[in-house]
N, C-alpha and C positions, 0 to 999 in steps of 0.2 A: 726596655731599654736595658745594655748590657758595654758596658763599657770600663775599658782598660784604656794603660796611659803605659806610655813609653819618659820617661822624664832621663833628660841627658844635662849632667850640670857636671862646670866644672870644677875639677877638682886645687885644690889651694896649693902650690910650689912653688917655688922661685924658676924651676925650668919648666919643659917642657915632659912631653912622656918619654918620647928616644930620642931628642936629646940638650943638648946644653943652653941652645935659645932663651931666651925671659921669654916669661910666662907670662908677660903684664897687660890689661888693660891700656889703653892710650899713646902715643910717640905715633911717629912717623910712620903711612902705611912702609911693609915690607924690612921697616928696622930690626927688625927677632928674628933674623929669619935663617935657621943654622943650612948648613951644606945637606943636608938630611932632609927638611922639612920642604926646601925646592927639589927633590926625587933628583939632585944630580948623581950621576952614574957613579957604582963603587961604593956610596955613602951605607953607612950602617947603621941601625938602630942602634942601644945601648938602655935601655931598662930602667930609671925611674924609679930607686928602692922606698922613696915619699909618698908616693902616687902608688907604691903595693899598699904600705902604711895605714895612707887613708882609704884605701877600697875595707881594708881586715878592720881599721873602728866603724866606717858605716854598718859595713855587713852586720856584725856582735853588734850594732847599737842595734838594729833589725832584726836582732833575734834569727838570723839565718844562718846555714852551712858552711865555714868558711874550708872550701879545700886546697886540702896540703899542695895539690899539684896542678896545676891548671898550664892550659896553651893556649897561644895568639893562632889566628887566622888572617887571612887576606880576605876583603870583601870587594871585589871587582865592581866598580858602576866610574864613568868617565864625566867628568868635567872641568872647565878650567882650571876653579880654586883648588884641585886637587890633582896636586899636577906628577902625583905615581900613579896616578888611576886606579889606585885600591887604598880601602884604610886600613889599619890594623885594627882587629875586633877581634873578641873571643865570643865564639860560634859556636861551637862545641863543647868546650870544658870551661866555665867560666868559675873566674874565682867564688864567689859565693852564690850559695844556690838556697832554696827555701827562704822563710824570711816569711816578716807581719808587720804590717802599722794600724794601731786602732785609731777610727774617729769618730769623735764624738764620745772621748772615753770619760766622760764624766753627763752623758745624757742617757740614760737608761732608754730610753726610745726610741732612738737615733743612734746608738754605739754598733760600732761595726769590726771588723778583723777583717782588713785589708790583705791576701795573704798576695808576698809577694813569689814572682817568680823564681827572676837571676838577679845578680847585682854583677856587672862585667867591665874591664878597664878598658878602654880604645882615644883610639888618637880625633880629633878634630880636626875637617877644614880647614879651608881656608875662607873666605869670605867676597863675593862678587859684589858688587856696586851698577846694580843697571839703570839709576838716573842721574850719576855725574856726570854721566857726555854724551852730549847728542846722540853717536854715532857708535860707542864701543863703550864692550864693559870693560870696568876695568876689578883687576884683583888685588887684594891684600893679604900676604900670606901671614903675618904679624899670627894667629890667630890657630895657621896650620902646626898639626902637632901638639896644641893643645890641650890637657889628661884630661878626659873625662870617663866622670859612672856613667855606663846608662843603666838603671832603674826599672826595669821592668814587673808589669805589679800584673795579677790576676785578672781576669775581667771579674772582679766583683762590686764593682760600684756600678749603681741604680741612678746614676740623676747628676745634672752638673755641678747642684750644692754638692754635693757627698767629692765628687770633681777636685773642687776648689777647698771643702777643707781637708782630702786626703795631703794636697798640692802646699797648702799653709807649713801642716805637719810636718812635711818634710822638708821640709826649706826648716823648720825649725829645729831640728832632730840633726838637718847638714851643719847646720851652723853652728848647735851645740857641741859635737864632738870636734871641731875645728875642720870639716872635711872640704865645705865651699862657702861661698858669701854667695848667698841664695836673693840677697838684698842687689845685686847686679844681674838682676835680670831683665832689662829691657837692655844688656849692654851680650846680648847672649850668653850670660855665663851659665843659665838655668834654661831648659829647652826642653817642651814637650811634642810628643805625638799622642795624638787621642783616635781612639780605636772604640767606634763605635758600630753598633744594631741595634736590630729591634727583632721583636718575636711575639710572638701571639702565648698572652699564658698557658704556660702547662705545654707551648709547645717548642718544637729543635729550637734551637739558637742559628739566627739570621747570618745573614753574610755580613762581614764589616766593611766596613772601609775607614783609613786614616785620616785623620785630619792635621798633615805636617807642620810641625815647625813653630805651636802656638806661643807668643811669650809676652800672654799677662793674662792675668786672672781671670778678671771679666771678658777679656774673647777666649778664654779654654771654655768656663762654662756659654758662653752665646753660642762656640760651633758645637759644644754637644748640643747644644737645645735644640740651636739648630739643623743639626746634623738629623735629628731625632725624628724631628717633626717635616723631613723632605722623603726620609726612609719610609714614615709611615702613610706619607700623601701617597707614595709610590706604590704599597704596594695593595694599599684600600682602589688603589683605579684601575686594578690588574696590571701592574707594570713589575718589573723584577729587578733586586740589586746587584749591580756590577758591585766583586771586586773591584776598588781602582783608593789612587790616591789621591787628596784633596786638600783645599788651603782654605783659610779663613780669611776674607778679603774684610779688611776693619770700614773700610767706605759702603762697601754691599753688605755689610752684614748679613754676611753670608756662606756658605765653603761651595766652594767651585773647583770642578774637575779640575786634576796635572792634569794624570795619564792613569792607567789599566797598573791596577797591585803589579809587584814584579812578586817572583813565590822565588827560594832560597836556589834553585837552582842557577835563575839569570844575575845572581852575583858572583856565580863561579869563583864559590868559598875553598880554600885549602890550606893546610897549615903554612903557617909562616914560616920558610923556610931559613928568615935570619935572625933566628929567635929561638931558642931553645924551651923545653918547658921549663912553665915558673913554681918553683921547687918555693915553699914554704916550711920554718921550722914549726912544731907544735910550741915551742915552747914561747916560740918570738908572740905566735897568736895570744898563748895565758899572758903575754905579759901585757900586752897592748887591750885585751878586758881587762885587767887588773885597771887599770888607766884611764879608765874610761869614763868622761865625765856622770853626774848626774844628771840622767834625760828627763825634756822637759815633761812627762806626766807624773814622776815622781817629784822632779822639783815644785809642779803645781801643789799636788797632795802636801808635800814637806812645811810650804807657805801659811797655807790652811790650818794645818796642825801646830806648825809652833808659834803662828802670830797671830791662829782662830782671824783669819780673813776669812773676809767672804768669798767663796768661791768664784765668782764676779771680777773682782780686785785681783785675785794671787793668777789668774788667767792671762790679764792684761798682760802683768808686771811679767811671766813669762812669755808670752808673746813676742812684747813687744824686746825687741834686740840689748843686751846690757843693766837693761833698766830694775830684773831679779839682786843683782851685784849693789847697784844704785842703791836701792831699797833698803838694802841688808846693812852697808854698809851707813844710811842714814841713820837708821836703828839705834847699828854701835855707835854712833856719833854720841844718840842720846842718852844712851846707856853709862856713859863714859863722862857727861856733864852730869847725869845723876849722884856719882858717887861722890861727887866735891856738896852735897849738896845737906843738908840737916839730915840728921837722927830718924827725924819723923818723916821728911820726907820720901830719906828711906826703906820706913817702914809702909809707905802706901805704892811704892816704885810697883810691886807682883801687883797692891790692886786696879794700878790704872796701865799696866802694861797694856791689856788688850785695846784699850780706847788710843794709847799712843803710837802699836800699830795702827792702825787701823787709820788713822787721821796723818800718821806718814803714807801712806798707802794713797790715800783721796791725794795727797797734797803732788804727790809724785808722777800719779795716773793721769789726774786733772787738772792743774795749776801747770806745771811744769811742763807737765806733755802737751798742752796746747802752746804754750809760748815759744816751745822747742820747735813745732810745726807749723809756728807763725815764719820763725825764724828761719826755717830747713832747716834744722838739723838734729840730729840723732842722739840719742842717750848718751853717748861715747863723745859724744862736742858738746856737751854740754860745758855753758858756761858757769853753771850754778853747781856746785860742791853738795854731796848728801849731808854733809857737817853742817851744809852752809840752811837746807830743808828740814834737817831737825832742831834746828838756830830756830828756826819760823815756827817751828809745831811745836817747841816747848816752848813754846814766849804764849800762845793763844793756850796751851792749855794749864800754863799759869794762872790766866787772867790780866798779864801784861799790856796785849794791843788783843784785835778783835783781830776778826779773819779776814776783814776790809783791810787792815793795814795793813797785814801779814800778804795778802796780796798786792799791795804799793811797795812792800820789800822788797818781794820775791821781783818785778819788776824791776828797781834797781842791779837785782844781780846779776840780774839775768841781761842788764845790763854792760857789765862787765866789774860790774862796783864786787869787789874781795873780803865785805865784811863779812860776822856773821851778824846775825838780828841785832839782839842787845848793843852791839856799836850804833848802827845804823838808826835803830828808836832813839838811842842815849840822843845819839847827833843830832837828829830832828826835832827832837820831842814830841815823838808817837802813843806814848804810855796812854794806857789807856786813863780817863778820869774816875774814881771813885767817890770823890765829893759826892753825896747823896742829897745835901742841900741843895749845891749849885748845878746839880743834876735837875735837881726839883722843877728850878728856876726855867730850865728848857724844857719841860714837859711841859709844864702851865704856860708858856707861849706856845706852842706848837697844839696843845687842843683846844685852848682856847681860837686859835686862826682858823679852826673847824668845826664852829659850830655844825654843822647840817650831816658834816660826817661823821660828827661827837651822834649829834642825833640817829643818823644809821647804826651804827654800834649798838647803840641802847636798845633797838629794837627786834636785832636780832645777827645783826650781820656784823659775825665776829670774826669773821674774818681782814674785814677795815684794823684791826689792831700792827698787821703787818706792816699796816701804811704808815700808820701814827710811827711806828717802830724804825722807818726808814727816814720820818724826816726827823726824829731826835738826832740820829748820827749824823743825816748831813749838817742841823746846824753845827752839831758838835765837830764837824769835818771829820768823826769816824773817829773819835779819842774818846765817846760815853761805852758805860762800863755797860752791856748788854741786859745782863742779867738784871741792873739794879735796877735800869730802864723799863722795864718788862713786869717789872712791878712795880714799880709809881705810876703806868700807864693804868697797870689793871685797878691800881689803887683810884685815880682820878676820873678815870673812864665809866666807873662802877656810879657816883650818886651825884644828881646833878648838879647839888649845891656843891660839889670843891672845884665846882669849872669857875674859873672868873668871866664873870657877864660883858 
């Protein structure tokens, strides 16, 4: 299997690539259309400088060569949502050439550097609706003229899984540098054309087929897998692969032929006569290079090095929009509170730092993310602040509350309670009970209520201890100190004469 991807990502900008019309999703149909977007005679394109900067930013982040001189071309094709009958793109002289993206960077057995062919600027088409009217196709030109980055990979991918990893990594990088918002993939801000061919091991590369406009990761993987199976079956049956354009039908779970594949001559490319060559000063490129943010793989390595996080936790934080900033802010809030504690606590701070960092990461990636997912919210929309999360972690670490109580506190925060954990715990009376004599009575009651389970424990079923811990915690309404409970249970489950009859 040989796979190459052509990714089309909408550039984040206030206006379109060649007109002053707004470049935002939503709104009434055909409400964001300048005269140029509708191809009125006599209108001329005016290049959006911010879109050029975004293209340079992406090219540098991918390690590509930013070409100080590039050019726009006309690509001709005729469709109702392309009023001018051509698309302005970069066919022969793109703004960026080369570059690479590393997939599975932390897995030596699967790590692969995917080479890039080019990154080019081009304008988007409008959108056709074939299912909104029984007889007519409706056209919305709001999207016509949106600025796109087309990122074309070399045919270096060898599986649907690798393609999905490549796209996820590209999504994170585009978001990281602020060039695109791939979370709007379902609104066509990120679309993908998939080129698939097969060949026998050691043999020449086969004829490729292109699967157009696949817009979900699941569909991309399935389209690649189906198309591979289709081509192999056809070849082994004595058939021939025709170079053609196909699309993936999610209802049939298969690719379907659209047309024979066009060659460049079919598009009648020629230089765009209404735009001069694009010339970029080298100083601007170096300025943008200096302003690049920390890239995802580097950020992941830093989280592991600076906070001693497990690699998995670091990757979850990096792969979730806004999560790294949230986590680091929570850590800073926790450190700030520690400064006001006693000198003895300050001495222990460095010793406990790793434990606190890992606890914070766990509460962000497991507890908070779970609640945000249930509410359909992103990290940026979280009603819970980093300071609130760190206040919960601080109380659990200090032994003031149990983890179960921490979850109750987080539930209140997720519903809009803006107080910090100490204030909520104090108001609710949720502090842990450390009175050993009172807790011993609860332990004796629970042990006495389950004589059969006590006998099973003594016969070697030591895992039953978790059951007894749970029952004591239930009896204490989650307020018992788990450390004291465990010690008392070990003592009272050890010998028969210590248990009430």
